[in-house]
Structure formats: C-alpha cells, structure tokens
N, C-alpha and C positions, 0 to 999 in steps of 0.2 A: 504493498499501500504505499503512497507518496502520503508525506510529510505535509509535503512545504512543492508547494512546485510556481512559475511565475504563467499570466494569462493574459495574455496583449488579449485589451480591445481593437478594433482596427475597421476605420473604412474604409484601408484600399488593400479585402481582405486577396482577391486576387495573383496582388500583385509581391506580398507579402506575405504571402503560401509559398510563390516560385523563391523568393531569396532565403528563408530558411529552411524550403527543402533544399535551396545548394549548397548553406555551407553548416550550417549543422549535423549533414555528416561528415565534413571533412576536418574542422573545428573540432567538434563534441565528441563525437564515433553517436549521435543521436540520428536514432533510424523512424523513421515515419509509424505511427503504431494506431491513427488513429481520421479521419476524415482525410482531406482530399483538396482537391485548387479549387473546386468548385462550394466549400463554404456550407454554411456557415463559422464550421468549426475546423479543424482540425489538434492537431497531438505529436509530438514526437516525447521521444522514451531513449533513455543513455542506460542500459544494462535491468531494459525494466518497470524504474523507473522514472517521475518523470522529468523531464529535462524545460519543457517548454509548452506551452495552449497555443493556439490564436483564436479566437467569436469574434464574430464579424459586430461589429459594436448596434445598429440599426436591430439586428435579433436579437440581443444578448437584453439591449433594449424595452421589445415588443416584451421580451421574461419578466423584466424586472420590471414593467407597467412606468417602464421610465419615454418613453416615445419622445417627451410633450417635453419636455425639460431641452434648457437650448445647450448645444452642445462646442458651449463654447474653451477653445485649448490654451492656457494658464500659458503663463506672456515666460517663468521658465519653466524647466522640470520639475516634479514633483516622484518620478519613478525614476526606474536606470534599468537595464539588466542587465548582470554583473560574469561574465564566464572567463575562467583560465585554460588559456592555451597554446600548447607545445613553444609554438613561432607567433609574435604578436605585428611583425611585421608582414608574414604572407599570408596570415588574419584580419592582418587592412586587407593588402594588396586582391585577395579572395574575397571582401565583401564588398571593394567597391567593383572589381569587376564583376557581381552579381548588382550592382545596383542599387546598392546604399549611398550615402549622399557621406562625406569624411570630415568630423569633425573640430580634432584633434590628434594630426598621423602620431605614428610612434618615435612612442620618447623612453630613458631612462628615467626612474622619478624613483629619486637615490631617499630622498625626504619622504615619504611614502610610506620605506621600510626597502628594507636590502635589498639589492638586487631586484625593487619590482619596475616592472617595460609596462608602461597600455598606450593604447590609446583607445579613441570612441568615434565611430561613424552611427549615423540615423540612418538606420529601419527606411524603407519607402513608403510607413505608415507613419513616419518622422520621432517615432519613438528611440531614442536614445541607446544606446549599449559598449559597458568598456569593458574588450576584448586583455588581458594582463597577463605577464608571466613575470614568475619570480623562484 
C-alpha cells in the first residue's frame, strides 16, 4: 500500500501524460501502472509503490463539487515535486527534450548539503520539479 504519493491536478492532461511517460521511466525507473493519455487519470509506480499520479483538474473538480470555483493560479509556487536522480545534467536535458521549461539549470549547491546538485524544470502544465543528486 502506498503511504503517500504526489498527485498533480493538471489542465493539460495529454501533454503532461506524454511528458511524464517519457521521462519517469528513465529518471526514476517508474512504470505506467494505471491509465493512459486519454485521462482523466494515470499513475506511475516504482517497485509497486506510487511515484506520481496525474488527474485531470476538471474531472476532479466535478467529483469534489468545486467546478464553480475560479481556477486562479497563485503568483508563486505552493508545491514542488522533488526527485533524486543519478545524473542531474542528463535528467535536465531529458526533461527539456520532452517539453519541459527550464527554470534553473544544473548547479552544485554546497550550501544546501554536501555534494548536492540540482536543476529545476516546469512540466507542460507549469508544475515545478526539482531534480537532485547527492
């Protein structure tokens, strides 16, 4: 049973599905466990544990009864995915090649921890993702 895993609520489901389906297997060894690019839901697992799920924002709003609320984006991020990867530089390049927007390229961050290297991207729906190695 999954104790906790991230689920992104996205407006551009098909694009986000293609992005994560292309990069998660190579970066995390994740495999598609449920769903497909048609939506409204898809999930990837690592060793039968939830790694990431996508849910179409409108579909969930219908379930939660929040369809009438404004979908205003915050001016600053409120959440971020963080994944440990073997090679930050290669992971960053892989994400960019599959449609991510580069936010902060690969850089060593000794003030954050010994040997820490990070890069930050946004997925096709604008969600922030930190790739890190240490």
